C-alpha positions as CSV (number, residue, x, y, z in Angstrom):
1,M,-0.3,-0.1,-0.2
2,A,2.9,2.6,1.0
3,E,4.6,1.6,-2.2
4,M,1.7,2.2,-4.3
5,S,0.9,5.7,-2.6
6,D,4.9,6.7,-3.0
7,A,4.2,5.8,-7.0
8,A,0.7,7.6,-7.3
9,T,1.9,11.1,-5.5
10,A,5.5,11.2,-7.6
11,D,3.6,10.8,-11.0
12,L,1.3,13.4,-9.5
13,V,3.8,15.2,-8.6
14,S,5.6,15.0,-12.1
15,E,1.9,15.5,-13.3
16,K,1.8,19.1,-11.3
17,N,4.7,20.6,-12.2
18,R,4.5,20.8,-15.9
19,P,5.4,23.7,-17.1
20,Q,2.4,25.7,-17.4
21,S,0.6,29.6,-18.1
22,L,0.2,31.0,-14.4
23,W,-2.0,33.7,-15.8
24,S,-4.2,30.2,-16.7
25,L,-4.0,28.7,-13.6
26,L,-5.1,31.6,-12.0
27,S,-8.2,32.3,-13.9
28,E,-9.2,28.5,-13.4
29,D,-8.5,29.3,-9.4
30,L,-10.9,32.3,-10.1
31,H,-13.1,30.6,-12.1
32,C,-14.2,28.2,-10.4
33,V,-14.9,29.5,-6.5
34,R,-18.7,29.9,-8.4
35,A,-19.7,26.9,-8.7
36,R,-18.5,26.1,-4.9
37,D,-18.8,28.9,-3.0
38,P,-23.2,30.0,-3.2
39,A,-21.7,33.5,-1.8
40,A,-19.9,33.9,-4.9
41,R,-21.8,36.4,-7.0
42,N,-18.8,37.7,-9.6
43,N,-15.5,37.6,-10.6
44,L,-14.6,41.0,-9.3
45,E,-16.0,40.5,-6.1
46,T,-14.2,36.8,-5.9
47,L,-11.4,39.0,-7.4
48,L,-11.0,41.4,-4.5
49,T,-12.8,40.3,-1.3
50,Y,-11.6,36.4,-0.7
51,P,-8.8,35.8,1.5
52,G,-8.4,32.1,-0.1
53,V,-8.0,33.6,-3.6
54,H,-5.6,35.9,-2.6
55,A,-3.4,33.0,-0.2
56,I,-3.9,30.9,-3.6
57,I,-2.3,34.0,-5.9
58,W,1.0,34.5,-3.8
59,F,1.2,30.9,-3.6
60,R,1.5,30.3,-7.7
61,I,4.2,33.4,-7.6
62,A,6.0,32.3,-4.9
63,N,5.6,28.9,-6.2
64,R,7.5,29.7,-9.4
65,L,9.9,31.4,-7.8
66,W,10.9,28.3,-5.8
67,L,10.8,26.2,-8.5
68,R,13.6,29.1,-9.9
69,N,16.0,28.0,-7.3
70,L,15.1,31.4,-5.8
71,R,14.2,30.5,-2.6
72,F,14.5,33.3,-0.5
73,P,12.2,35.8,-2.0
74,A,10.1,32.8,-2.4
75,R,9.5,32.2,1.1
76,F,9.6,36.1,1.8
77,L,6.8,36.6,-1.0
78,S,4.7,33.7,1.1
79,W,5.1,35.4,3.8
80,F,3.4,38.6,2.3
81,G,0.6,35.7,1.4
82,R,0.9,34.6,4.9
83,F,0.4,38.1,6.8
84,V,-2.6,39.2,4.0
85,S,-4.3,36.3,3.8
86,N,-4.2,34.3,7.3
87,V,-3.0,31.5,4.9
88,D,0.1,29.9,5.1
89,I,1.0,27.7,2.0
90,H,5.2,27.0,2.0
91,P,5.9,27.9,-1.7
92,G,7.4,24.0,-2.3
93,A,4.3,22.5,-2.3
94,T,2.7,21.5,-5.0
95,I,-0.9,22.0,-5.5
96,G,-2.9,21.5,-9.3
97,H,-5.8,22.8,-11.0
98,R,-8.8,24.7,-9.4
99,F,-7.7,25.4,-6.2
100,F,-10.3,26.9,-4.1
101,I,-9.6,27.8,0.1
102,D,-13.3,28.5,0.8
103,H,-12.8,31.5,4.1
104,G,-8.9,30.9,4.2
105,A,-8.6,31.2,7.7
106,S,-5.6,29.4,9.7
107,V,-5.0,27.1,6.8
108,V,-1.6,25.4,6.6
109,I,0.3,23.5,4.0
110,G,3.5,21.9,4.7
111,E,6.3,21.7,1.9
112,T,5.9,18.5,0.6
113,A,2.7,18.2,0.6
114,V,0.9,17.7,-3.0
115,I,-2.3,18.5,-3.9
116,G,-4.5,17.8,-7.0
117,D,-7.0,18.9,-9.0
118,D,-10.5,20.4,-7.6
119,V,-9.4,20.2,-4.1
120,T,-11.6,21.9,-2.1
121,L,-10.6,23.3,2.1
122,Y,-12.3,24.9,4.2
123,H,-10.9,27.5,7.4
124,G,-8.9,25.7,9.5
125,V,-7.4,22.9,8.1
126,T,-3.6,21.4,8.3
127,L,-1.7,19.5,5.8
128,G,1.0,19.0,8.7
129,G,3.8,17.0,9.1
130,T,5.2,13.8,11.6
131,S,8.5,13.4,11.2
132,W,12.1,15.6,11.3
133,K,13.5,13.5,8.6
134,P,13.8,14.8,5.0
135,G,11.8,13.8,2.1
136,K,7.0,13.6,2.0
137,R,6.9,14.4,5.7
138,H,3.5,15.6,4.2
139,P,0.1,14.4,2.5
140,T,-0.3,14.0,-0.6
141,L,-4.8,15.0,-1.5
142,E,-6.0,13.2,-4.6
143,D,-8.2,14.9,-7.1
144,G,-11.4,16.1,-5.4
145,V,-10.8,15.9,-2.6
146,L,-12.7,17.8,0.2
147,V,-11.9,18.9,3.7
148,G,-13.9,20.2,5.8
149,C,-13.1,22.8,8.7
150,G,-10.9,22.4,11.1
151,A,-9.7,18.8,9.9
152,K,-5.8,17.8,10.4
153,I,-4.4,15.7,7.9
154,L,-1.5,14.5,9.2
155,G,2.4,13.2,7.6
156,P,3.1,11.4,4.2
157,I,-0.1,9.8,3.8
158,T,-2.5,9.6,0.8
159,V,-6.5,10.7,0.4
160,G,-7.7,9.1,-2.3
161,A,-9.6,11.1,-5.6
162,G,-13.2,11.7,-4.5
163,A,-13.3,11.4,-1.1
164,R,-14.5,13.9,2.3
165,V,-12.8,14.7,5.3
166,G,-15.3,15.7,7.8
167,A,-15.2,19.0,10.2
168,N,-12.9,18.6,12.9
169,S,-11.4,15.0,11.6
170,V,-7.4,13.9,12.1
171,V,-6.6,11.5,9.5
172,I,-3.1,9.8,10.0
173,S,-3.6,7.0,7.7
174,D,-3.8,6.5,4.5
175,V,-7.6,7.0,2.5
176,P,-9.1,4.8,-0.3
177,P,-10.6,7.6,-2.6
178,G,-14.7,8.1,-3.0
179,V,-14.8,8.1,0.7
180,T,-15.8,9.9,3.8
181,V,-14.1,9.9,6.8
182,V,-15.1,11.7,10.2
183,G,-13.5,11.5,14.3
184,I,-10.6,10.7,16.0
185,P,-8.9,9.0,14.6
186,G,-10.1,9.0,11.0
187,R,-12.6,6.7,10.2
188,I,-14.8,5.7,7.4
189,V,-18.3,5.6,7.5
190,R,-19.8,6.6,3.9
191,D,-19.4,4.6,0.8
192,A,-18.7,6.9,-2.3
193,H,-22.2,5.3,-3.6
194,E,-24.7,6.7,-0.5
195,R,-23.3,10.2,-1.6
196,R,-25.1,12.6,-3.3
197,R,-24.1,13.7,-6.9
198,L,-24.5,17.4,-7.7
199,A,-24.9,18.7,-11.2
200,R,-21.9,21.1,-12.6
201,G,-19.2,20.0,-11.1
202,R,-20.5,21.7,-7.6
203,I,-19.8,19.8,-4.5
204,D,-22.2,19.2,-1.5
205,L,-22.8,21.3,1.0
206,E,-24.9,19.3,3.1
207,H,-22.5,18.6,6.3
208,H,-24.8,18.6,8.5
209,L,-26.1,15.0,7.1
210,M,-22.6,13.9,8.1
211,P,-22.8,10.5,10.4
212,D,-21.7,10.9,13.6
213,P,-20.5,7.3,14.6
214,V,-19.5,7.9,18.2
215,G,-22.9,9.4,19.2
216,E,-24.4,5.9,17.5
217,A,-21.6,4.2,19.4
218,I,-22.6,6.3,22.6
219,S,-26.5,5.5,22.3
220,S,-25.4,1.6,21.4
221,L,-23.9,1.8,24.5
222,L,-27.0,3.4,26.5
223,D,-29.5,1.1,25.2
224,R,-26.8,-1.9,26.6
225,I,-27.0,0.1,29.6
226,E,-30.5,-0.1,30.5
227,F,-30.7,-4.1,29.4
228,L,-28.2,-4.1,32.0
229,E,-30.0,-1.7,34.5
230,A,-32.9,-4.0,33.9
231,R,-31.8,-7.3,34.1
232,L,-29.8,-6.1,37.7
233,S,-33.2,-5.0,38.7
234,H,-35.3,-8.2,38.1
235,F,-32.5,-10.4,39.5
236,Q,-32.7,-8.3,42.9
237,G,-36.3,-8.3,43.1
238,E,-35.6,-12.0,43.1
239,F,-33.0,-12.4,45.2
240,N,-34.6,-10.2,47.6
241,G,-38.2,-12.2,47.9
242,H,-35.6,-15.6,48.2
243,V,-33.7,-13.6,51.3
244,R,-37.5,-12.7,52.9
245,L,-38.5,-16.7,52.5
246,T,-35.3,-17.7,53.7
247,S,-36.1,-15.8,56.9
248,A,-39.9,-16.5,57.1
249,V,-38.6,-19.8,56.9
250,S,-36.3,-19.8,59.3
251,I,-38.3,-18.2,62.7
252,R,-41.9,-20.5,61.4
253,E,-44.2,-22.3,64.3
254,P,-43.3,-25.7,64.4
255,G,-45.6,-27.5,62.1
256,L,-45.3,-24.6,59.2
257,S,-44.0,-25.7,56.0
258,T,-42.5,-23.2,53.5
259,E,-45.5,-23.9,51.1
260,D,-47.7,-22.9,54.3
261,L,-45.2,-19.8,54.2
262,K,-45.8,-18.8,50.4
263,S,-49.7,-19.1,50.1
């Protein structure tokens, strides 16, 4: 599984690093917003008022400098982009087409992160590393991944194409394509065929329909506790009746049988 993930990541990096027009990339980043955010009314307003768009613009420029081995100018431009947008994207990250950060607050993307095409992140997302060792330290998000607000995806893992990560989840292992993952640590709760499909490239924003495995587990535990309490009450009743009967037998009048006491 690790070898397959590494090979897929290498292919994705190679594809994303092909020479492409900066303006065409920025144009795609801008135009994809209206398909994913109902609040976006026109391209001019999006360009001027969306911090997530500002962050990706500064990243695209800084990334070109980074690839040309102009490391300090790239890092300085990245710092400036973080200063004005509150989004921290390392200039060495690899990001594909039509990338969108909704709200654009407190997102962190590490140096060796690889992001495919048509990926959407919400505010508070972290694509972080878990090792001091050089090399691949950050996650790979394949095409069409959606990551909910506050989610943390940590380490050199792969989130498969079309997968969804629920809000505030912590993902520390590979995620298969097309599934939904929620919880700490992240667990698969829904397959791709169970999700609603929207037309014209729009994404499903009905986050309130997300399964709650923790709530379901607690509900099952409460049902089990109620059942055990009922059984305990039943056994206690039988035990108390037996104790009363035994006490009565011990003090019964001579010649009085247990059957007489029961009657």
